[in-house]
KOLFITI-552140 format. One record per residue: residue number from 1; x, y negated, z of N, C-alpha, C in turn. Coordinates in nm, 3 decimals, padded with zeros to 5 digits. Layout:
BEGIN
{num:NUM	n.px:X	n.py:Y	n.pz:Z	ca.px:X	ca.py:Y	ca.pz:Z	c.px:X	c.py:Y	c.pz:Z}
...
% end
This chain:
BEGIN
{num:1	n.px:09.449	n.py:-03.349	n.pz:05.997	ca.px:09.448	ca.py:-03.485	ca.pz:05.951	c.px:09.484	c.py:-03.576	c.pz:06.067}
{num:2	n.px:09.569	n.py:-03.678	n.pz:06.043	ca.px:09.614	ca.py:-03.769	ca.pz:06.147	c.px:09.563	c.py:-03.908	c.pz:06.118}
{num:3	n.px:09.555	n.py:-03.990	n.pz:06.226	ca.px:09.516	ca.py:-04.130	ca.pz:06.210	c.px:09.627	c.py:-04.207	c.pz:06.141}
{num:4	n.px:09.592	n.py:-04.319	n.pz:06.083	ca.px:09.691	ca.py:-04.401	ca.pz:06.013	c.px:09.790	c.py:-04.461	c.pz:06.111}
{num:5	n.px:09.750	n.py:-04.489	n.pz:06.239	ca.px:09.838	ca.py:-04.549	ca.pz:06.337	c.px:09.920	c.py:-04.446	c.pz:06.412}
{num:6	n.px:09.891	n.py:-04.318	n.pz:06.400	ca.px:09.962	ca.py:-04.213	ca.pz:06.474	c.px:10.072	c.py:-04.158	c.pz:06.386}
{num:7	n.px:10.195	n.py:-04.163	n.pz:06.433	ca.px:10.308	ca.py:-04.115	ca.pz:06.354	c.px:10.323	c.py:-03.965	c.pz:06.363}
{num:8	n.px:10.255	n.py:-03.903	n.pz:06.457	ca.px:10.256	ca.py:-03.758	ca.pz:06.466	c.px:10.366	c.py:-03.702	c.pz:06.553}
{num:9	n.px:10.451	n.py:-03.788	n.pz:06.615	ca.px:10.560	ca.py:-03.733	ca.pz:06.696	c.px:10.525	c.py:-03.728	c.pz:06.845}
{num:10	n.px:10.406	n.py:-03.763	n.pz:06.885	ca.px:10.361	ca.py:-03.753	ca.pz:07.023	c.px:10.409	c.py:-03.867	c.pz:07.111}
{num:11	n.px:10.460	n.py:-03.974	n.pz:07.056	ca.px:10.512	ca.py:-04.089	ca.pz:07.133	c.px:10.410	c.py:-04.203	c.pz:07.126}
{num:12	n.px:10.294	n.py:-04.183	n.pz:07.190	ca.px:10.185	ca.py:-04.279	ca.pz:07.180	c.px:10.179	c.py:-04.380	c.pz:07.292}
{num:13	n.px:10.268	n.py:-04.381	n.pz:07.394	ca.px:10.261	ca.py:-04.475	ca.pz:07.504	c.px:10.374	c.py:-04.453	c.pz:07.603}
{num:14	n.px:10.360	n.py:-04.517	n.pz:07.719	ca.px:10.461	ca.py:-04.502	ca.pz:07.823	c.px:10.433	c.py:-04.378	c.pz:07.906}
{num:15	n.px:10.538	n.py:-04.310	n.pz:07.944	ca.px:10.521	ca.py:-04.194	ca.pz:08.031	c.px:10.510	c.py:-04.242	c.pz:08.175}
{num:16	n.px:10.468	n.py:-04.155	n.pz:08.264	ca.px:10.453	ca.py:-04.187	ca.pz:08.405	c.px:10.588	c.py:-04.226	c.pz:08.465}
{num:17	n.px:10.694	n.py:-04.161	n.pz:08.424	ca.px:10.828	ca.py:-04.191	ca.pz:08.475	c.px:10.869	c.py:-04.333	c.pz:08.436}
{num:18	n.px:10.841	n.py:-04.375	n.pz:08.315	ca.px:10.875	ca.py:-04.509	ca.pz:08.269	c.px:10.798	c.py:-04.615	c.pz:08.348}
{num:19	n.px:10.673	n.py:-04.589	n.pz:08.374	ca.px:10.592	ca.py:-04.683	ca.pz:08.451	c.px:10.644	c.py:-04.694	c.pz:08.594}
{num:20	n.px:10.679	n.py:-04.583	n.pz:08.657	ca.px:10.732	ca.py:-04.585	ca.pz:08.794	c.px:10.866	c.py:-04.658	c.pz:08.799}
{num:21	n.px:10.952	n.py:-04.635	n.pz:08.702	ca.px:11.082	ca.py:-04.705	ca.pz:08.698	c.px:11.061	c.py:-04.855	c.pz:08.680}
{num:22	n.px:10.968	n.py:-04.895	n.pz:08.596	ca.px:10.940	ca.py:-05.037	ca.pz:08.575	c.px:10.886	c.py:-05.101	c.pz:08.703}
{num:23	n.px:10.800	n.py:-05.030	n.pz:08.776	ca.px:10.747	ca.py:-05.083	ca.pz:08.901	c.px:10.857	c.py:-05.095	c.pz:09.006}
{num:24	n.px:10.949	n.py:-05.001	n.pz:09.010	ca.px:11.060	ca.py:-05.008	ca.pz:09.105	c.px:11.151	c.py:-05.127	c.pz:09.074}
{num:25	n.px:11.179	n.py:-05.152	n.pz:08.947	ca.px:11.260	ca.py:-05.267	ca.pz:08.909	c.px:11.190	c.py:-05.398	c.pz:08.945}
{num:26	n.px:11.060	n.py:-05.405	n.pz:08.922	ca.px:10.984	ca.py:-05.524	ca.pz:08.959	c.px:10.985	c.py:-05.545	c.pz:09.109}
{num:27	n.px:10.974	n.py:-05.438	n.pz:09.186	ca.px:10.977	ca.py:-05.449	ca.pz:09.332	c.px:11.114	c.py:-05.497	c.pz:09.380}
{num:28	n.px:11.221	n.py:-05.449	n.pz:09.320	ca.px:11.356	ca.py:-05.493	ca.pz:09.359	c.px:11.377	c.py:-05.641	c.pz:09.330}
{num:29	n.px:11.328	n.py:-05.687	n.pz:09.216	ca.px:11.340	ca.py:-05.829	ca.pz:09.182	c.px:11.257	c.py:-05.913	c.pz:09.281}
{num:30	n.px:11.138	n.py:-05.869	n.pz:09.314	ca.px:11.053	ca.py:-05.942	ca.pz:09.409	c.px:11.119	c.py:-05.948	c.pz:09.547}
{num:31	n.px:11.179	n.py:-05.840	n.pz:09.591	ca.px:11.247	ca.py:-05.838	ca.pz:09.721	c.px:11.368	c.py:-05.930	c.pz:09.719}
{num:32	n.px:11.437	n.py:-05.938	n.pz:09.606	ca.px:11.554	ca.py:-06.026	ca.pz:09.596	c.px:11.513	c.py:-06.173	c.pz:09.601}
{num:33	n.px:11.397	n.py:-06.207	n.pz:09.548	ca.px:11.352	ca.py:-06.346	ca.pz:09.543	c.px:11.287	c.py:-06.390	c.pz:09.675}
{num:34	n.px:11.236	n.py:-06.298	n.pz:09.753	ca.px:11.162	ca.py:-06.329	ca.pz:09.875	c.px:11.238	c.py:-06.421	c.pz:09.972}
{num:35	n.px:11.368	n.py:-06.398	n.pz:10.003	ca.px:11.438	ca.py:-06.491	ca.pz:10.095	c.px:11.443	c.py:-06.634	c.pz:10.043}
{num:36	n.px:11.455	n.py:-06.652	n.pz:09.913	ca.px:11.457	ca.py:-06.787	ca.pz:09.857	c.px:11.321	c.py:-06.855	c.pz:09.875}
{num:37	n.px:11.214	n.py:-06.780	n.pz:09.861	ca.px:11.080	ca.py:-06.837	ca.pz:09.882	c.px:11.059	c.py:-06.876	c.pz:10.028}
{num:38	n.px:11.102	n.py:-06.793	n.pz:10.120	ca.px:11.088	ca.py:-06.824	ca.pz:10.263	c.px:11.171	c.py:-06.946	c.pz:10.298}
{num:39	n.px:11.292	n.py:-06.953	n.pz:10.247	ca.px:11.379	ca.py:-07.069	ca.pz:10.272	c.px:11.317	c.py:-07.196	c.pz:10.215}
{num:40	n.px:11.260	n.py:-07.187	n.pz:10.098	ca.px:11.194	ca.py:-07.303	ca.pz:10.037	c.px:11.076	c.py:-07.352	c.pz:10.120}
{num:41	n.px:10.999	n.py:-07.261	n.pz:10.176	ca.px:10.888	ca.py:-07.299	ca.pz:10.263	c.px:10.937	c.py:-07.368	c.pz:10.390}
{num:42	n.px:11.045	n.py:-07.317	n.pz:10.448	ca.px:11.101	ca.py:-07.378	ca.pz:10.569	c.px:11.151	c.py:-07.519	c.pz:10.541}
{num:43	n.px:11.218	n.py:-07.538	n.pz:10.429	ca.px:11.266	ca.py:-07.671	ca.pz:10.391	c.px:11.148	c.py:-07.765	c.pz:10.368}
{num:44	n.px:11.044	n.py:-07.716	n.pz:10.304	ca.px:10.926	ca.py:-07.797	ca.pz:10.278	c.px:10.860	c.py:-07.842	c.pz:10.408}
{num:45	n.px:10.849	n.py:-07.753	n.pz:10.505	ca.px:10.791	ca.py:-07.789	ca.pz:10.634	c.px:10.877	c.py:-07.893	c.pz:10.705}
{num:46	n.px:11.010	n.py:-07.873	n.pz:10.702	ca.px:11.101	ca.py:-07.969	ca.pz:10.764	c.px:11.092	c.py:-08.107	c.pz:10.700}
{num:47	n.px:11.081	n.py:-08.111	n.pz:10.567	ca.px:11.070	ca.py:-08.239	ca.pz:10.498	c.px:10.937	c.py:-08.307	c.pz:10.526}
{num:48	n.px:10.831	n.py:-08.230	n.pz:10.540	ca.px:10.701	ca.py:-08.289	ca.pz:10.574	c.px:10.706	c.py:-08.351	c.pz:10.713}
{num:49	n.px:10.773	n.py:-08.285	n.pz:10.806	ca.px:10.785	ca.py:-08.338	ca.pz:10.942	c.px:10.873	c.py:-08.463	c.pz:10.943}
{num:50	n.px:10.980	n.py:-08.462	n.pz:10.865	ca.px:11.068	ca.py:-08.578	ca.pz:10.855	c.px:10.992	c.py:-08.697	c.pz:10.793}
{num:51	n.px:10.912	n.py:-08.670	n.pz:10.692	ca.px:10.832	ca.py:-08.775	ca.pz:10.629	c.px:10.732	c.py:-08.834	c.pz:10.728}
{num:52	n.px:10.670	n.py:-08.749	n.pz:10.808	ca.px:10.576	ca.py:-08.798	ca.pz:10.910	c.px:10.649	c.py:-08.884	c.pz:11.012}
{num:53	n.px:10.772	n.py:-08.845	n.pz:11.050	ca.px:10.849	ca.py:-08.923	ca.pz:11.146	c.px:10.883	c.py:-09.061	c.pz:11.090}
{num:54	n.px:10.919	n.py:-09.068	n.pz:10.964	ca.px:10.950	ca.py:-09.197	ca.pz:10.901	c.px:10.825	c.py:-09.285	c.pz:10.896}
{num:55	n.px:10.712	n.py:-09.225	n.pz:10.860	ca.px:10.586	ca.py:-09.299	ca.pz:10.855	c.px:10.549	c.py:-09.354	c.pz:10.992}
{num:56	n.px:10.564	n.py:-09.273	n.pz:11.096	ca.px:10.531	ca.py:-09.316	ca.pz:11.232	c.px:10.624	c.py:-09.429	c.pz:11.276}
{num:57	n.px:10.754	n.py:-09.415	n.pz:11.250	ca.px:10.850	ca.py:-09.519	ca.pz:11.290	c.px:10.819	c.py:-09.651	c.pz:11.220}
{num:58	n.px:10.789	n.py:-09.646	n.pz:11.091	ca.px:10.754	ca.py:-09.768	ca.pz:11.019	c.px:10.626	c.py:-09.830	c.pz:11.072}
{num:59	n.px:10.530	n.py:-09.747	n.pz:11.111	ca.px:10.405	ca.py:-09.797	ca.pz:11.168	c.px:10.429	c.py:-09.867	c.pz:11.301}
{num:60	n.px:10.515	n.py:-09.810	n.pz:11.384	ca.px:10.546	ca.py:-09.872	ca.pz:11.514	c.px:10.616	c.py:-10.006	c.pz:11.493}
{num:61	n.px:10.707	n.py:-10.013	n.pz:11.398	ca.px:10.777	ca.py:-10.139	ca.pz:11.369	c.px:10.677	c.py:-10.244	c.pz:11.320}
{num:62	n.px:10.586	n.py:-10.205	n.pz:11.233	ca.px:10.486	ca.py:-10.300	ca.pz:11.184	c.px:10.393	c.py:-10.344	c.pz:11.297}
{num:63	n.px:10.360	n.py:-10.253	n.pz:11.388	ca.px:10.279	ca.py:-10.291	ca.pz:11.505	c.px:10.352	c.py:-10.396	c.pz:11.590}
{num:64	n.px:10.480	n.py:-10.376	n.pz:11.608	ca.px:10.559	ca.py:-10.472	ca.pz:11.688	c.px:10.566	c.py:-10.606	c.pz:11.619}
{num:65	n.px:10.576	n.py:-10.606	n.pz:11.487	ca.px:10.583	ca.py:-10.733	ca.pz:11.414	c.px:10.448	c.py:-10.803	c.pz:11.409}
{num:66	n.px:10.339	n.py:-10.728	n.pz:11.415	ca.px:10.207	ca.py:-10.790	ca.pz:11.407	c.px:10.167	c.py:-10.856	c.pz:11.538}
{num:67	n.px:10.223	n.py:-10.811	n.pz:11.649	ca.px:10.193	ca.py:-10.871	ca.pz:11.779	c.px:10.323	c.py:-10.884	c.pz:11.858}
{num:68	n.px:10.404	n.py:-10.983	n.pz:11.821	ca.px:10.539	ca.py:-10.992	ca.pz:11.878	c.px:10.543	c.py:-11.055	c.pz:12.016}
{num:69	n.px:10.530	n.py:-10.975	n.pz:12.119	ca.px:10.556	ca.py:-11.022	ca.pz:12.254	c.px:10.623	c.py:-10.909	c.pz:12.331}
{num:70	n.px:10.696	n.py:-10.944	n.pz:12.433	ca.px:10.779	ca.py:-10.845	ca.pz:12.504	c.px:10.695	c.py:-10.736	c.pz:12.571}
{num:71	n.px:10.579	n.py:-10.772	n.pz:12.622	ca.px:10.495	ca.py:-10.672	ca.pz:12.688	c.px:10.445	c.py:-10.569	c.pz:12.586}
{num:72	n.px:10.403	n.py:-10.615	n.pz:12.470	ca.px:10.353	ca.py:-10.523	ca.pz:12.368	c.px:10.466	c.py:-10.436	c.pz:12.315}
{num:73	n.px:10.583	n.py:-10.493	n.pz:12.295	ca.px:10.697	ca.py:-10.415	ca.pz:12.247	c.px:10.736	c.py:-10.311	c.pz:12.352}
{num:74	n.px:10.727	n.py:-10.348	n.pz:12.478	ca.px:10.758	ca.py:-10.254	ca.pz:12.585	c.px:10.658	c.py:-10.141	c.pz:12.595}
{num:75	n.px:10.535	n.py:-10.162	n.pz:12.547	ca.px:10.431	ca.py:-10.059	ca.pz:12.554	c.px:10.435	c.py:-09.962	c.pz:12.436}
{num:76	n.px:10.521	n.py:-09.988	n.pz:12.338	ca.px:10.530	ca.py:-09.898	ca.pz:12.223	c.px:10.586	c.py:-09.764	c.pz:12.267}
{num:77	n.px:10.545	n.py:-09.660	n.pz:12.199	ca.px:10.597	ca.py:-09.526	ca.pz:12.230	c.px:10.484	c.py:-09.433	c.pz:12.268}
{num:78	n.px:10.521	n.py:-09.310	n.pz:12.297	ca.px:10.422	ca.py:-09.211	ca.pz:12.334	c.px:10.427	c.py:-09.093	c.pz:12.240}
{num:79	n.px:10.314	n.py:-09.030	n.pz:12.222	ca.px:10.304	ca.py:-08.911	ca.pz:12.140	c.px:10.213	c.py:-08.940	c.pz:12.021}
{num:80	n.px:10.257	n.py:-08.898	n.pz:11.903	ca.px:10.180	ca.py:-08.918	ca.pz:11.780	c.px:10.168	c.py:-08.784	c.pz:11.708}
{num:81	n.px:10.058	n.py:-08.765	n.pz:11.638	ca.px:10.037	ca.py:-08.643	ca.pz:11.561	c.px:10.125	c.py:-08.648	c.pz:11.437}
{num:82	n.px:10.179	n.py:-08.532	n.pz:11.398	ca.px:10.262	ca.py:-08.526	ca.pz:11.277	c.px:10.179	c.py:-08.499	c.pz:11.152}
{num:83	n.px:10.046	n.py:-08.500	n.pz:11.165	ca.px:09.960	ca.py:-08.477	ca.pz:11.051	c.px:09.932	c.py:-08.329	c.pz:11.029}
{num:84	n.px:09.994	n.py:-08.245	n.pz:11.106	ca.px:09.972	ca.py:-08.100	ca.pz:11.102	c.px:09.921	c.py:-08.059	c.pz:11.239}
{num:85	n.px:09.974	n.py:-07.954	n.pz:11.295	ca.px:09.928	ca.py:-07.910	ca.pz:11.426	c.px:10.022	c.py:-07.951	c.pz:11.539}
{num:86	n.px:10.119	n.py:-08.035	n.pz:11.512	ca.px:10.218	ca.py:-08.069	ca.pz:11.614	c.px:10.215	c.py:-08.215	c.pz:11.652}
{num:87	n.px:10.289	n.py:-08.247	n.pz:11.757	ca.px:10.303	ca.py:-08.385	ca.pz:11.804	c.px:10.449	c.py:-08.425	c.pz:11.800}
{num:88	n.px:10.472	n.py:-08.551	n.pz:11.772	ca.px:10.606	ca.py:-08.607	ca.pz:11.772	c.px:10.614	c.py:-08.711	c.pz:11.882}
{num:89	n.px:10.728	n.py:-08.717	n.pz:11.948	ca.px:10.749	ca.py:-08.812	ca.pz:12.057	c.px:10.810	c.py:-08.940	c.pz:12.000}
{num:90	n.px:10.754	n.py:-09.054	n.pz:12.036	ca.px:10.801	ca.py:-09.184	ca.pz:11.987	c.px:10.856	c.py:-09.261	c.pz:12.105}
{num:91	n.px:10.981	n.py:-09.308	n.pz:12.090	ca.px:11.044	ca.py:-09.392	ca.pz:12.192	c.px:11.088	c.py:-09.521	c.pz:12.125}
{num:92	n.px:11.045	n.py:-09.631	n.pz:12.183	ca.px:11.083	ca.py:-09.762	ca.pz:12.129	c.px:11.152	c.py:-09.840	c.pz:12.239}
{num:93	n.px:11.261	n.py:-09.906	n.pz:12.203	ca.px:11.331	ca.py:-09.988	ca.pz:12.302	c.px:11.377	c.py:-10.118	c.pz:12.238}
{num:94	n.px:11.367	n.py:-10.223	n.pz:12.316	ca.px:11.411	ca.py:-10.355	ca.pz:12.273	c.px:11.481	c.py:-10.421	c.pz:12.391}
{num:95	n.px:11.609	n.py:-10.390	n.pz:12.412	ca.px:11.679	ca.py:-10.451	ca.pz:12.525	c.px:11.688	c.py:-10.603	c.pz:12.510}
{num:96	n.px:11.688	n.py:-10.671	n.pz:12.620	ca.px:11.701	ca.py:-10.817	ca.pz:12.623	c.px:11.588	c.py:-10.888	c.pz:12.550}
{num:97	n.px:11.469	n.py:-10.832	n.pz:12.556	ca.px:11.356	ca.py:-10.894	ca.pz:12.486	c.px:11.324	c.py:-11.032	c.pz:12.540}
{num:98	n.px:11.329	n.py:-11.049	n.pz:12.669	ca.px:11.290	ca.py:-11.177	ca.pz:12.729	c.px:11.391	c.py:-11.288	c.pz:12.705}
{num:99	n.px:11.514	n.py:-11.253	n.pz:12.671	ca.px:11.617	ca.py:-11.356	ca.pz:12.660	c.px:11.652	c.py:-11.390	c.pz:12.515}
{num:100	n.px:11.594	n.py:-11.321	n.pz:12.416	ca.px:11.631	ca.py:-11.346	ca.pz:12.277	c.px:11.508	c.py:-11.380	c.pz:12.195}
{num:101	n.px:11.532	n.py:-11.447	n.pz:12.083	ca.px:11.425	ca.py:-11.479	ca.pz:11.990	c.px:11.407	c.py:-11.367	c.pz:11.889}
{num:102	n.px:11.516	n.py:-11.314	n.pz:11.838	ca.px:11.512	ca.py:-11.201	ca.pz:11.745	c.px:11.556	c.py:-11.077	c.pz:11.822}
{num:103	n.px:11.465	n.py:-10.984	n.pz:11.840	ca.px:11.489	ca.py:-10.866	ca.pz:11.921	c.px:11.523	c.py:-10.749	c.pz:11.831}
{num:104	n.px:11.628	n.py:-10.675	n.pz:11.868	ca.px:11.665	ca.py:-10.554	ca.pz:11.794	c.px:11.581	c.py:-10.438	c.pz:11.848}
{num:105	n.px:11.481	n.py:-10.399	n.pz:11.770	ca.px:11.391	ca.py:-10.291	ca.pz:11.809	c.px:11.445	c.py:-10.159	c.pz:11.754}
{num:106	n.px:11.458	n.py:-10.061	n.pz:11.840	ca.px:11.501	ca.py:-09.927	ca.pz:11.799	c.px:11.387	c.py:-09.831	c.pz:11.825}
{num:107	n.px:11.346	n.py:-09.759	n.pz:11.720	ca.px:11.238	ca.py:-09.661	ca.pz:11.731	c.px:11.296	c.py:-09.525	c.pz:11.698}
{num:108	n.px:11.282	n.py:-09.430	n.pz:11.791	ca.px:11.330	ca.py:-09.294	ca.pz:11.771	c.px:11.211	c.py:-09.199	c.pz:11.775}
{num:109	n.px:11.200	n.py:-09.116	n.pz:11.673	ca.px:11.093	ca.py:-09.017	ca.pz:11.665	c.px:11.158	c.py:-08.880	c.pz:11.674}
{num:110	n.px:11.108	n.py:-08.798	n.pz:11.768	ca.px:11.168	ca.py:-08.666	ca.pz:11.788	c.px:11.059	c.py:-08.562	c.pz:11.808}
{num:111	n.px:11.100	n.py:-08.436	n.pz:11.799	ca.px:11.008	ca.py:-08.325	ca.pz:11.821	c.px:10.991	c.py:-08.305	c.pz:11.971}
{num:112	n.px:10.905	n.py:-08.212	n.pz:12.008	ca.px:10.880	ca.py:-08.185	ca.pz:12.149	c.px:11.004	c.py:-08.131	c.pz:12.220}
{num:113	n.px:11.095	n.py:-08.067	n.pz:12.145	ca.px:11.218	ca.py:-08.016	ca.pz:12.207	c.px:11.335	c.py:-08.114	c.pz:12.194}
{num:114	n.px:11.305	n.py:-08.242	n.pz:12.176	ca.px:11.402	ca.py:-08.353	ca.pz:12.170	c.px:11.499	c.py:-08.347	c.pz:12.052}
{num:115	n.px:11.459	n.py:-08.286	n.pz:11.942	ca.px:11.537	ca.py:-08.292	ca.pz:11.820	c.px:11.499	c.py:-08.421	c.pz:11.748}
{num:116	n.px:11.595	n.py:-08.511	n.pz:11.731	ca.px:11.567	ca.py:-08.640	ca.pz:11.668	c.px:11.543	c.py:-08.620	c.pz:11.519}
{num:117	n.px:11.429	n.py:-08.666	n.pz:11.471	ca.px:11.396	ca.py:-08.657	ca.pz:11.330	c.px:11.431	c.py:-08.786	c.pz:11.255}
{num:118	n.px:11.410	n.py:-08.900	n.pz:11.322	ca.px:11.436	ca.py:-09.028	ca.pz:11.255	c.px:11.457	c.py:-09.137	c.pz:11.359}
{num:119	n.px:11.552	n.py:-09.224	n.pz:11.332	ca.px:11.576	ca.py:-09.342	ca.pz:11.413	c.px:11.575	c.py:-09.463	c.pz:11.321}
{num:120	n.px:11.496	n.py:-09.563	n.pz:11.358	ca.px:11.486	ca.py:-09.684	ca.pz:11.276	c.px:11.520	c.py:-09.805	c.pz:11.362}
{num:121	n.px:11.585	n.py:-09.901	n.pz:11.300	ca.px:11.619	ca.py:-10.027	ca.pz:11.367	c.px:11.555	c.py:-10.140	c.pz:11.288}
{num:122	n.px:11.506	n.py:-10.240	n.pz:11.360	ca.px:11.446	ca.py:-10.356	ca.pz:11.295	c.px:11.460	c.py:-10.477	c.pz:11.385}
{num:123	n.px:11.471	n.py:-10.592	n.pz:11.324	ca.px:11.468	ca.py:-10.717	ca.pz:11.398	c.px:11.324	c.py:-10.767	c.pz:11.402}
{num:124	n.px:11.280	n.py:-10.799	n.pz:11.523	ca.px:11.144	ca.py:-10.848	ca.pz:11.542	c.px:11.154	c.py:-10.987	c.pz:11.604}
{num:125	n.px:11.091	n.py:-11.082	n.pz:11.540	ca.px:11.092	ca.py:-11.219	ca.pz:11.590	c.px:10.990	c.py:-11.231	c.pz:11.702}
{num:126	n.px:11.034	n.py:-11.278	n.pz:11.819	ca.px:10.947	ca.py:-11.299	ca.pz:11.934	c.px:10.950	c.py:-11.448	c.pz:11.967}
{num:127	n.px:10.844	n.py:-11.520	n.pz:11.936	ca.px:10.842	ca.py:-11.664	ca.pz:11.966	c.px:10.853	c.py:-11.689	c.pz:12.116}
{num:128	n.px:10.912	n.py:-11.800	n.pz:12.152	ca.px:10.931	ca.py:-11.833	ca.pz:12.294	c.px:10.799	c.py:-11.839	c.pz:12.370}
{num:129	n.px:10.694	n.py:-11.884	n.pz:12.306	ca.px:10.567	ca.py:-11.903	ca.pz:12.377	c.px:10.500	c.py:-11.771	c.pz:12.415}
{num:130	n.px:10.538	n.py:-11.659	n.pz:12.354	ca.px:10.471	ca.py:-11.532	ca.pz:12.386	c.px:10.566	c.py:-11.427	c.pz:12.442}
{num:131	n.px:10.685	n.py:-11.463	n.pz:12.481	ca.px:10.779	ca.py:-11.363	ca.pz:12.531	c.px:10.731	c.py:-11.293	c.pz:12.657}
{num:132	n.px:10.659	n.py:-11.364	n.pz:12.740	ca.px:10.617	ca.py:-11.305	ca.pz:12.868	c.px:10.467	c.py:-11.277	c.pz:12.872}
{num:133	n.px:10.400	n.py:-11.282	n.pz:12.756	ca.px:10.257	ca.py:-11.258	ca.pz:12.751	c.px:10.229	c.py:-11.110	c.pz:12.777}
{num:134	n.px:10.146	n.py:-11.082	n.pz:12.877	ca.px:10.116	ca.py:-10.942	ca.pz:12.912	c.px:09.969	c.py:-10.909	c.pz:12.889}
{num:135	n.px:09.896	n.py:-10.992	n.pz:12.814	ca.px:09.753	ca.py:-10.968	ca.pz:12.799	c.px:09.719	c.py:-10.878	c.pz:12.682}
{num:136	n.px:09.813	n.py:-10.851	n.pz:12.592	ca.px:09.784	ca.py:-10.771	ca.pz:12.473	c.px:09.855	c.py:-10.637	c.pz:12.480}
{num:137	n.px:09.798	n.py:-10.540	n.pz:12.416	ca.px:09.860	ca.py:-10.409	ca.pz:12.404	c.px:09.842	c.py:-10.355	c.pz:12.264}
{num:138	n.px:09.950	n.py:-10.318	n.pz:12.201	ca.px:09.944	ca.py:-10.267	ca.pz:12.064	c.px:09.875	c.py:-10.131	c.pz:12.060}
{num:139	n.px:09.904	n.py:-10.045	n.pz:12.155	ca.px:09.847	ca.py:-09.910	ca.pz:12.155	c.px:09.694	c.py:-09.913	c.pz:12.170}
{num:140	n.px:09.639	n.py:-10.016	n.pz:12.231	ca.px:09.495	ca.py:-10.025	ca.pz:12.248	c.px:09.427	c.py:-10.046	c.pz:12.113}
{num:141	n.px:09.498	n.py:-10.104	n.pz:12.016	ca.px:09.440	ca.py:-10.130	ca.pz:11.885	c.px:09.443	c.py:-10.007	c.pz:11.797}
{num:142	n.px:09.526	n.py:-09.911	n.pz:11.823	ca.px:09.542	ca.py:-09.793	ca.pz:11.736	c.px:09.428	c.py:-09.702	c.pz:11.744}
% end
């Protein structure tokens, strides 16, 4: 006597060979996809670092605008954390600060090996009365 679900031909499931072949095909597909996953992670890390560089550059520009004097603008720069385990180098320059009212501020953010991640330019208004003021420092407020 046979069960109602058993057809009687002995084909009740997958054989060991079929399971091994299926696992090999799955492994080949996984190996084929692996380089794309690694590349995606590298791009994601690079974009996170670029985003941190843009955030830092915008912060430095806002600092310069909040306390517009030549001494404070000259003190901008240094090393900032990228929000992960690394540091980014910040360089700010404003040539002819003492002789102009609107100063062209250039902020460059780079990695430790001098790879430039972002460069930002902004005009910063420096009133005549504070062009030579050396009593304030923007970095001291951070």
